[in-house]
N, C-alpha and C positions, 0 to 999 in steps of 0.2 A: 481639335486644331488641324488635323489631317484634312478634314472636309474644307476648311477655310482655305488652305493652301492649295487643295485640288481645284477649288473654284477659281483660283488665280492661275491655273494651268500648270501647276507643279505637282508631279507625281512622286510618291515615296519620300515625303519631306524628312523622315527620320534616316533613311538611307543616304540622302543628300548630307545630313549633318554628320552621320558617322563617317562617310567617305571623306568628306572635308577635314574632319579631325585627324583621320588616319593620314592624309597627304601632308597636313601641317606638321605631323611628327616626324616625317621623313627629314632626316638632316640635310640641310641645304644652306646656300649662301645667306638667305635671310635669317634663319635661325642663328647662325654663327654671327651675324651682323648685330642682332639683338643682344645676344649674350656678351659680346665684346663691349658694346656700348655701355651695358649694365655694369660690367666688371670695371670699366675705366671711370664712368661718371655717376654710378649709383642709379636709383629709381628713375630720376628725371632723365638721365641719358638714355636708359633703357626704354622708357615710353616714348621719348622724342624719336628714337630709331624706329620704334614700332608703328608710330603714327606716319612715318615717311613711308614705311614699307606698305602700309595699308592704302596710302594714297596712290602709290605707283601700282599696286595690285588692282585698285579701283579703275585706274586708267587703261590696264590691260584688259580687264573684264569688259570694259565699255567697248573697245575695239573688237573684242571676240563676239560681243552680243550684237553689234551692228552687222557682223559678217553672217551669224547664225540666223538672225531675223530676215536678212534679205534672202537667204536660201529657203527659209521656211515659207515666205511669202510667194517666191518664184516657183518652186517646185517641191510640193508636199512628199512626193515618192523619193526624191533625191534626199530630202531631209531624213526620211526613214532609213535610207541607206546610210546616212551619216551617223545615225544612232549605232548602228552596228559597227561601223567603223571606229566610233567612240569606244565601244566595249572591247573591240579587238586592240585598241591602242592601250587600254588599261591593262589588258592582259600582257601585253608586250612589255610595259613598264614593270609589271610583276615578275615576268621572266627576267628581265635585266637584272633586277634586284636579286634574284635567286642565283644567278649565275655569275654575279660580281665576285671578284676577288676580295679577300679580307682587307688588302691595303688600298683598295679603291674607295676611299672616303670622298667626303664632299670636298670640292675645291676650295683652296683657301682664298679668302676675300681680302684684296689688298686694301688697306685703311689709310687714309690721309688725315690731314689736320681739320678737314671740313666738319661742319656741325653734324650732330648725330642724326638729325632729321634728313638732311640731304643725303647722307650716306645710305640710310634705309631706303630712300626714294630711288637713288641710282642703282642700288644693288638689285632692285626689283626690276628696273626698266631695262637693264643690260642683259635680261634673260629673255630673248624673243621667243623661247620654246613655251613660255607661259601662255602666250597668245594661242598657239596651236593647242595646248592642253586645255584651255577654257572652251575652245571651240569644239573639241571632242567631249568635254565634260558636261557643258549646258544641255545639249540635246537629249542626254540620257534621262533627264528629269522634267522634260517639257511634254505636255499632252497637247499635240497639234489641234485637237478638237475644242479645248477650252482655254487655250493660251490667250492673253491680253496684250501681247505686244511688249512694249517697254515696261509696263507695270509688272509683268511676269519676270523679265530680267532684272528689273530693279529689286524685286523682292528676293530673288535668288542671290543677287549681289550683296544684299543687306544680310541675308542668312550666313553667307560666307564671311563677310566682314565681322559679324558677331563672333563666329567661331574663331577667326583670326585674333580678335581682341581677347577672347577668352583664353586661348592657348598662349598668346603673346604675354599676357599678364602672368601666367604661370611661369614662363621663361624668365620674365624680369624678376619676379619675386622669389622664385625658389629654384629656377632651372640652372643658374650659374654653377652651383656647387655639383649637381648631377652632371652637367656637361664636362666639367674638369675631370671627374671620375671616369665618365665614359671615354674621354680621349685617352686615358691611361690604360684602358682595357678595350682592345680591339675586338677581342672575341665577343664581348657582349653587344657591341655595336653591330658586328657582323650578323649575330643571331636576331637582333631587332630588325635589321634590315631584310632578312629572309622571311621574318613573320610578316612583315608588311608586303613582301612580294607575294607570298601565298594568298593573302587577303585581297590583293588586286586582281590576281587571276581568278579567284573565286567569284569575286564581284563582277568581273566582266562576263563570266560564264552565266551567272544568274541573270544578269540583265538582258542576255540574248534569249533567254528562255521564258522571260515574262510575257 
């Protein structure tokens, strides 16, 4: 399977999957949106919110991919530099998680009476940092020599979407109980956040040494 993805211009497919799953596990507005919709409206509400979140995420990935593709075509050397900047950005995110105070949790998400689908979609779109993140994330797994333009980005987006669906399903089916327990124990949440920070720093360093 690795050879197939490499033929599409994607390097280290398993690292891409692992990194995506780790990022998804970091508590954020999207996570709490899905959990809250599930708690209020059951499985249908949870999956509706997840579908909206995935649609919004897809829109942000498309915008990021257009920017990365233009850069790759215009200046391959600059693209290589962007790969290093992406690795540095991941290490920076890890450092922020390591140095964050215990009370600095994910921001509360204001909920209205709108549909769960629309809620998930809007919660994703109001986070402009996601575009910057994907622009830093995509180049880390693209081989400039074998990439196939839109097909490469579409394949990466599909892999990320599958990971989102898998993890989102875990949240919808079983994550609600765990989230309530986690919210009552800030120490466990802090340990989980720091563990993710260590992973991000190590991952960034590894990518610069490949």
